[in-house]
N, C-alpha and C positions, 0 to 999 in steps of 0.2 A: 888289776885290769887284764893283764896278759892271761891269767888263769881263766878269767871269765870268757875271753875271746876263744881260747882253746876249747873250753867246755861247749860253747855254742857251736863251734865248728864240728866237734865230735858228734854232737846231737844231730846236726844237719845232715851228716853223711848217710846214716841209715834211712832218713826220710827221703833224701834225693834218690837213693838206690831203689827203694821199694814202694814209693807212693808218688802220686801226682801232686806237685806243689804249684800253686797259682799265686802270682803277685798281682794285686789289684789295688785300686784306690780312686780317689777323686781329689783334684786340686781346683778349688773354686773360691772366688772372692769378688769384691767390688767396692763401690763407693756408695755410702748412705748419708743422706742429709736429713736430719731430724730437727723439727721445731717443737720445743716443749713449753708448756704452760702449766704450772702447778700452783695450787692454792690450798692452804690449810688454815682455817680461821682467818686471821688478818695477815698471815705471812704468804706473800706471793713472789714467785720466781718465774722467769721466762728466759729463753735463749735458744740459739741454734747450734747444733753440733754437726760438723762435717768430718767424716773419717773413713779411712781405708779399713775394710773389715774382711774377716774370713767367714765363709758360709757353712763351715763344717767339713773342712778338708780332712781326709783320712787316708791311711795306707795300711795294707794288710796282707797277710799270707794265709792261705787256706789249702787244705788237701784232704785226701781220703785214701783208704786202702781197702780193697775188696778182700774179705776174709774167707768165708765159706757160707753156703746155704743162704744166699741173699743177705748176708750180714756184712756191714761195712763200718769200718772205723772212720770217724770224721773229726776234724779239728780246724780251728781258726784262731788267729791272733791278729787283732785289729787295733790300731792306734790312731788317736786324733792328732793332727798337726795343724799348724796355723801359718798363713801367709800374711797375717794382719799385723805383724810386728811383735816385739817382746811383750809377753803377758804371762805372769806366773800361772794363771789358770788355763791358758790356752796353748802354750807352746808345745806341750806333749802330754797326752793323757790317754788312758785306756778306754777303748770302746768294747763292743761285744767280743769276748775271747773265751774259747771253750774247747773241751775235748769230749767225745761222746761216741755213741753207736747208733747206726741207722739200719733198719731192716723192715721186714713185713709187719713187725709189731709196732712200728713207729720210730720215734727218735728220742734218745735220751742224751742230754747235755749237762755238763758240769763245768762251771767257770764263772766269769763275770758277765752276766746276762741281764738284758732289760726285762722289766716286769711286763706281764700281759697288758696292763693298762697303757704302758708306754708304747707298746706295739700297736694297740688299737686306736688310741686317740690321735695318733699322727697320720692316720690313713688318708685324711682329706687335706692335710697340710702339704700342698703341692708347690711351695715357695722356697726360694733360696734367699736367706737373709741372716742378719745378725741381730738387729734391733727387732724386738717382738712385734712392733707396730707394722713391720713390713711383711708379715706373714701371720699365720695362726699361732704365734709364739706365746700369747697369753693362754690360749686354750690348751696348748701342748706343753706348758711349762713343767719344769722339773720340781718335784716336791718329795715328800716322804714316801708317796705311793708311785710316783712316776720317775723312775731312775733306774740305774743299773746297780746290781749288787752281786756279791758272791752267792751263787744259788745252784740248785739242780732243777731241771725242768724235763717234763715228758710231753711229747706231742704225738697224738694219734695219727695213723695214716689217714688219707682222705677216704671217706666212706660215703660214696654217692653224693659228694659235695659237702658233707659235714666233716668237721675236724674239731679237736679240742686240745687244750693245753693245761697242765698243772704245774705250779711253780712254788718252790719253797726256798727261802733264804734263812739259814740258821741265825739265831740271835747273836752268836759270837762273831759273825761276819759283819754285824752292824754296830758293834760296841768299840770300835777302834782297837786298842791294845788291852782293853779291860776284859779279860776272858772270865767267864762265869765260874770256872773251876777254882779261881782265886777268890775265896769267900770274902776276903777283906775288901774287895772292890765293890761289893754290894751292887752289882749291875742289875738293871731291870731287863726283863725279857723284851728283846727288840726284833723278834722274828718277823718275817714278811711272808705272807701267803697270797697266792694269786691263782686265778683260773680264767680260761677264755674258751668260748664256744663260737664257732663260725660256720657259715654256709656260703658256697659260691656255686653258681650254675648259669651258664649262658650269659655271662657278663654281670648278672645280678649278685649282690653280696650283702650279707648281714652278719654282724658279730656282736657279742656281748662279752665284756671283760670286767673283772673286779680285782682289786688288790686290798688286802687287809693288813694293817701295820700295828703290831703290838707296841704300846707306849710310844705313840707316833711322835710326840714332841719331847721325849726324854732327854734329848741332847740340847734342847733350847732352854737357856737360862732365864729367859723372859717370858715364861708361859703364863704368868698372871695367876688367875684363879682356876686354872684347869684342874679338875679333880685328879688326885694321884692315880696313876695307872690307866689313864684314859687312852683307849685305842682309837685308831683312825682308819678310814677306808676311802677309796675312790672307785666309782663304777662308771662305765662308759658303754654306750650302745651306738652302733652305726648301721645304716642301711643305704644302699645306692646301686648305681649301675656304672660299669666301666668297660665299654666295648664300642666298636664301630665309631671311633674318633671322639666319643663322648665320655666324660666323667661327670657324674652328678650324684651328690650324696648329702645326707644330713646326719648329725651326730648330737647326742645328748650325754652329759656327764654331771655327776654330783659328788661332792666330797665332804668329809667331816674330819677336822683336826689334823689334816695333812699339810696344810699351807700356812705360811705367814703372809702378811700383807706384802712383804718384800718379795717373796717367791711368786705371788699372784701377779703383781704389777711389774716387777723387775727392780732389782736393787738400785739401778742407776736413776730411777725416777721418783723414789720415795724419800729422799733424804730430808725433804722439807716437812714431812708429815708427822714426825714423832710417833709413828706407829709401825715402823719397819718390821719390828720383831713381834708385833701383836699376832696372836694365833687366830686363824679363821675357824670359827666353830662350824660353819656350814656354808656351802655355796652350790649354785646350780648354773649350768651353762648349756647353750645350744650353739651349733656351728653348721655351716653349709658351704659347699664348694661346687662350682660348675666350671667345666673346662671343655673346650672344643678345638680339635686339631683341624685347621683349614686345609692344609696340604702336608706334604712330608716335612716341611720346615717350620711353619708358624702355628703356634698354639696360643689361643686366647683363654684367659681364666679369671675367675673372681671368687672371693671368699668373704663370708661375713660371720661374726660371732657375737653372742649376747650373753652376758653374765648377770645374774639377778639373785636376790635374796642373800647377799653376802653379809655375813654377820661375824664380828670378832668377839672373842672372849675378853671382857673388860679386865684389863690388868690392874687398874686402880681407878679411883674417882678422879685422879688428877690427869690421867692420860686420855688422849683422843681415842674414840672407839667408833666402830661402824655398825650400822643396823639397816638392813634393806638396801645396802649399797649395790651399785650395778656398773657394768661397763658395756660399751658397744664398740664394735670394730668392723672395718671394711677394708678390703684390699682388691685392687684390680691391676692386671698386668699381662705380660706376654712373654713367651719363650721363642727364640728363633734359633734353629739348628744350623750351625755352620758346617757340620759334618755329623757322622754317626756318634762321635765321642765328644764334640765340642759344641757348646750352646751359649748364646747370649740371653740374659734375662733382664727384665725391667719391670718395676711395679711402683705403685703409689699406695700408701697405707695410712689409715687414720684410726686412732684409738682415743676413747674418752672414758674416763672413770670418775664416778661422782657419788656422793651421798645425796639421794634425792630429796630427803626431808630436811628443810632448813632448820638447823639447831646450832648449839654451841660447838658441835663437832663437824661443821661444814667442811667437806674435802672435795677437791676437784682436780683432775688431771686431764690435759689435752695434749695430744702428740700427733704430728703428721710426719711421715717419713717417705722419702723418695730413694729408691735403690736401683742401681745399674751394675750388672756384674757379668762375669764370664766363668764358665765351668768346663772342666775337661775330665773325662772318666777313662780309666785304663784298667 
């Protein structure tokens, strides 16, 4: 431990001496009350959950150093922290962290970076929440294509409002400790490739992003009848306006073989279904958000999302499966600024997921969530 602290101190000395280092972060959390109703075949459960939650608090360090000829070295180290109490998955975890170069040619980063789809599909998610029903959490869920990974990315400079990004995560960064050069591990190619193209001008914006995942469900032991070596992808497109106190936009996304039912709905809500690990063969979704800032303090906002054509890969004749399943979601709420850095938030959200065609695999989920919280940025 002492050696580690000494090493960190030595590393920090030249940084402090030759570059600007910025400490930044957000501490935010609140109270959420969720009422759940789940039904799978004849098995029905319902109940109410009230808990203190974290909305995604984080702390980070970032800096840069001007080199020469408009070339700049950049770096960032960001960590996720939680005020919601002990939780092995939330107490401390890495967010976007990288080192790179920025210049007239654009920006190159290498590190733990979110995929282009993760960047794009969260653009209209203007909510602070933990439970997915209290924001666009189902639409922006994490899966094989929407996550952070060890990767290298290149972003072009802004060219008359246009910009683009390319993203590559090597296979060995997604295979745990099973590196491909050890032939006895017999690991599959798990590389992730992504791209994004965007345009912004006078408040109007539009972007398209896609992520392609080799052997998308290679780490899932319950993949059923998925053909060996099946790759997955997710693509998203946004268009909208963000200026003059208004934000209004719509988004569309589709995916194949990158989700399980558990990742789509949320692991906390599918324990009754017996299809938590079932792989989703395909899905389509649309979402929209409208927000208006009345004055310097109050912002009213609302979002809606609709998923349709959700189909699982049948694991076996004995398991529940989905075909043409859908979900609908709505959230309304407001933010109130107490200062430039501190804000109150409140919202009410509703989520319903169901198998629309009555059959032996009838599945239904209903959830309503009320959230009230406080956030502070530094």
